[in-house]
Wavefront OBJ file of the C-alpha trace (Angstrom):
o trace
v 14.004 -8.821 -21.730
v 10.197 -8.849 -22.088
v 9.999 -12.596 -22.686
v 12.130 -13.299 -19.569
v 9.526 -11.234 -17.741
v 6.870 -13.032 -19.267
v 8.366 -16.338 -18.444
v 7.844 -15.794 -14.592
v 4.575 -14.262 -14.622
v 2.643 -16.122 -11.467
v 5.123 -17.075 -9.683
v 3.890 -19.044 -6.504
v 4.672 -17.810 -3.095
v 4.385 -18.905 0.569
v 3.377 -22.453 1.956
v 2.293 -25.028 -0.196
v 3.688 -23.880 -3.730
v 3.417 -26.998 -6.584
v 1.734 -30.021 -5.199
v 0.671 -33.288 -6.324
v -2.250 -33.247 -8.680
v -5.998 -34.049 -7.412
v -6.963 -37.724 -8.565
v -10.004 -36.675 -10.123
v -7.929 -34.425 -12.601
v -4.952 -36.664 -12.946
v -6.720 -39.888 -13.949
v -8.647 -38.481 -16.971
v -7.402 -40.993 -19.641
v -5.347 -39.016 -22.230
v -6.041 -35.377 -20.894
v -3.418 -33.009 -19.230
v -4.594 -31.708 -15.997
v -3.278 -28.558 -13.903
v -1.793 -29.125 -10.468
v -3.771 -27.839 -7.382
v -2.713 -25.381 -4.891
v -1.921 -26.881 -1.279
v -4.570 -28.852 0.462
v -6.917 -29.992 -2.405
v -9.865 -30.415 0.169
v -9.711 -26.591 0.103
v -11.610 -24.490 -2.428
v -13.879 -20.980 -2.493
v -17.410 -21.501 -1.657
v -19.493 -21.756 -4.844
v -22.798 -21.271 -2.425
v -21.964 -17.778 -1.298
v -20.205 -15.078 -3.047
v -16.552 -14.040 -3.412
v -16.170 -9.986 -2.776
v -13.098 -8.476 -4.357
v -11.541 -5.196 -4.848
v -9.322 -3.754 -7.643
v -6.866 -0.762 -6.482
v -4.064 0.794 -8.400
v -3.802 1.969 -12.143
v -5.709 -0.932 -14.352
v -6.364 -1.458 -17.625
v -9.976 -1.095 -18.322
v -11.833 -4.067 -18.689
v -8.981 -6.826 -18.349
v -9.619 -7.814 -14.781
v -13.534 -7.802 -15.132
v -13.034 -10.059 -18.487
v -10.612 -12.261 -16.411
v -13.130 -12.679 -13.674
v -15.992 -13.881 -15.845
v -13.882 -16.698 -17.269
v -12.743 -17.814 -13.761
v -16.290 -17.747 -13.118
v -17.857 -19.601 -15.641
v -15.551 -22.863 -15.278
v -15.760 -22.356 -11.701
v -19.097 -21.233 -11.034
v -17.987 -19.050 -8.297
v -19.961 -15.324 -8.338
v -17.463 -12.458 -7.873
v -19.117 -9.383 -6.548
v -17.443 -6.045 -5.965
v -16.668 -5.551 -2.144
v -18.988 -2.692 -0.498
v -17.019 0.218 0.194
v -15.477 0.393 3.915
v -15.846 -3.759 3.930
v -12.697 -6.035 3.975
v -12.485 -7.793 0.377
v -12.342 -11.522 0.438
v -9.898 -11.263 -2.991
v -7.953 -8.134 -3.247
v -6.333 -7.389 -6.574
v -4.041 -4.552 -6.479
v -2.035 -3.088 -9.673
v 1.329 -1.285 -8.768
v 2.689 1.095 -10.996
v 6.119 -0.760 -11.084
v 8.086 -2.990 -8.753
v 8.882 -0.184 -6.721
v 6.080 -0.037 -4.671
v 5.268 -3.699 -3.391
v 8.260 -5.762 -1.752
v 7.485 -9.048 -3.430
v 7.339 -7.574 -6.912
v 10.673 -5.537 -5.943
v 12.819 -8.630 -4.850
v 11.120 -11.896 -6.705
v 13.939 -13.105 -8.980
v 15.358 -9.409 -9.497
v 12.194 -7.967 -9.760
v 11.528 -9.890 -13.197
v 7.958 -10.862 -12.154
v 4.972 -9.544 -13.813
v 2.325 -10.591 -10.830
v 2.122 -13.201 -8.279
v -1.057 -14.440 -6.694
v -2.186 -16.879 -4.082
v -5.217 -18.179 -1.650
v -4.277 -16.851 1.895
v -6.414 -17.891 4.315
v -8.772 -21.108 5.248
v -11.958 -20.135 7.037
v -12.293 -21.277 10.519
v -15.205 -23.690 10.095
v -16.219 -26.155 7.310
v -19.455 -25.614 5.578
v -22.591 -28.181 5.954
v -21.477 -30.720 3.599
v -17.852 -30.645 5.890
v -16.000 -28.371 2.793
v -13.795 -25.908 4.118
v -13.061 -22.596 2.075
v -10.658 -20.338 1.485
v -11.705 -16.676 2.379
v -8.702 -14.330 1.930
v -6.883 -14.120 -1.525
v -4.443 -11.792 -3.302
v -3.271 -10.963 -6.781
v -0.294 -8.137 -6.918
v 0.606 -6.847 -10.550
v 3.348 -4.933 -12.230
v 0.949 -2.757 -13.900
v 3.823 -1.402 -16.631
v 5.183 -5.104 -17.020
v 1.559 -5.777 -17.607
v 1.069 -3.623 -20.273
v 3.822 -5.137 -22.418
v 1.617 -7.909 -23.410
v -0.987 -7.221 -26.349
v -4.588 -6.959 -24.912
v -5.530 -10.559 -25.369
v -2.403 -11.399 -23.804
v -3.156 -9.128 -20.525
v -6.492 -10.786 -19.997
v -4.473 -14.173 -20.153
v -2.089 -13.215 -17.733
v -4.621 -12.068 -15.213
v -6.738 -15.307 -16.029
v -3.167 -17.325 -14.866
v -3.147 -15.198 -11.877
v -6.711 -15.398 -10.721
v -6.414 -19.297 -11.339
v -3.820 -19.105 -8.921
v -5.953 -17.172 -6.232
v -8.642 -19.756 -6.483
v -6.519 -22.548 -6.398
v -4.923 -24.150 -8.929
v -1.095 -24.055 -9.181
v 1.174 -24.451 -12.225
v 1.459 -27.276 -14.985
v 4.475 -27.836 -17.241
v 1.884 -28.351 -20.285
v 2.242 -25.439 -22.365
v -1.087 -25.907 -24.158
v -2.380 -24.713 -20.667
v -3.222 -21.167 -19.594
v -1.584 -22.170 -16.109
v 2.013 -23.064 -18.312
v 4.535 -21.809 -16.129
v 6.112 -19.976 -19.258
v 5.505 -17.433 -21.842
v 2.090 -16.120 -22.216
v 2.873 -13.776 -24.636
v 0.509 -14.090 -27.923
v -1.843 -16.135 -25.742
v -5.393 -16.310 -26.692
v -7.771 -16.137 -23.280
v -9.447 -19.512 -23.486
v -8.969 -21.788 -20.644
v -6.944 -25.195 -22.183
v -8.272 -28.784 -21.163
v -5.768 -29.417 -18.178
v -6.920 -25.899 -16.680
v -10.719 -26.892 -17.005
v -9.568 -30.507 -15.289
v -7.862 -28.635 -12.249
v -10.949 -26.405 -12.134
v -13.521 -29.309 -12.203
v -11.549 -31.321 -9.751
v -11.312 -28.407 -7.306
v -14.713 -27.108 -7.671
v -17.170 -30.339 -8.387
v -20.985 -29.619 -9.253
v -23.135 -28.742 -5.887
v -26.961 -28.300 -5.615
v -26.442 -24.601 -4.910
v -24.753 -23.860 -8.527
v -25.273 -20.490 -9.991
v -23.794 -20.732 -13.018
v -23.814 -24.076 -15.569
v -20.686 -25.628 -16.888
v -19.325 -24.127 -19.940
l 1 2 3 4 5 6 7 8 9 10 11 12 13 14 15 16 17 18 19 20 21 22 23 24 25 26 27 28 29 30 31 32 33 34 35 36 37 38 39 40 41 42 43 44 45 46 47 48 49 50 51 52 53 54 55 56 57 58 59 60 61 62 63 64 65 66 67 68 69 70 71 72 73 74 75 76 77 78 79 80 81 82 83 84 85 86 87 88 89 90 91 92 93 94 95 96 97 98 99 100 101 102 103 104 105 106 107 108 109 110 111 112 113 114 115 116 117 118 119 120 121 122 123 124 125 126 127 128 129 130 131 132 133 134 135 136 137 138 139 140 141 142 143 144 145 146 147 148 149 150 151 152 153 154 155 156 157 158 159 160 161 162 163 164 165 166 167 168 169 170 171 172 173 174 175 176 177 178 179 180 181 182 183 184 185 186 187 188 189 190 191 192 193 194 195 196 197 198 199 200 201 202 203 204 205 206 207 208 209 210 211
């Protein structure tokens, strides 16, 4: 049963879903790639900050570690939202599937989590780039705790990967694989990195170096 639930981690929702890979990722000779979400001309703004909130029963350190891993490869700067403000990225843990409609109904309630970017900003930046300004990660806390500690971070990395614009890949060597993530170390695969770098090319305002 646990493997069945794990198989459905990271189910994609809404318009866009799994789409064609970015040419920058797909044409690296001999290198696997992770598909990108929806319109590949849209990403989060690496020149600003992405404010986030974490609510519900969480496993200490898991989400923070996963955010660090995403930041290291994208150069996105995640900052806790100021109390009373609306976070750009909302990370919500539910005790079980009963308190969230999608956790309850998706594939009979077997998903561990789902995530997606939600809204694109109205105006492009000075370089003509458009950016996501809202995203969400929703987690079934009870099912997340079925994983070992390292795999819990891996699951959260997978979900945050969706939230910042990556889709699934059929390559089991990647964290964005659409299969079972139990027993997986929290380390991005080459295809994951290729997808991130296609979506987040280096900019002059970058604050974090490539890892």
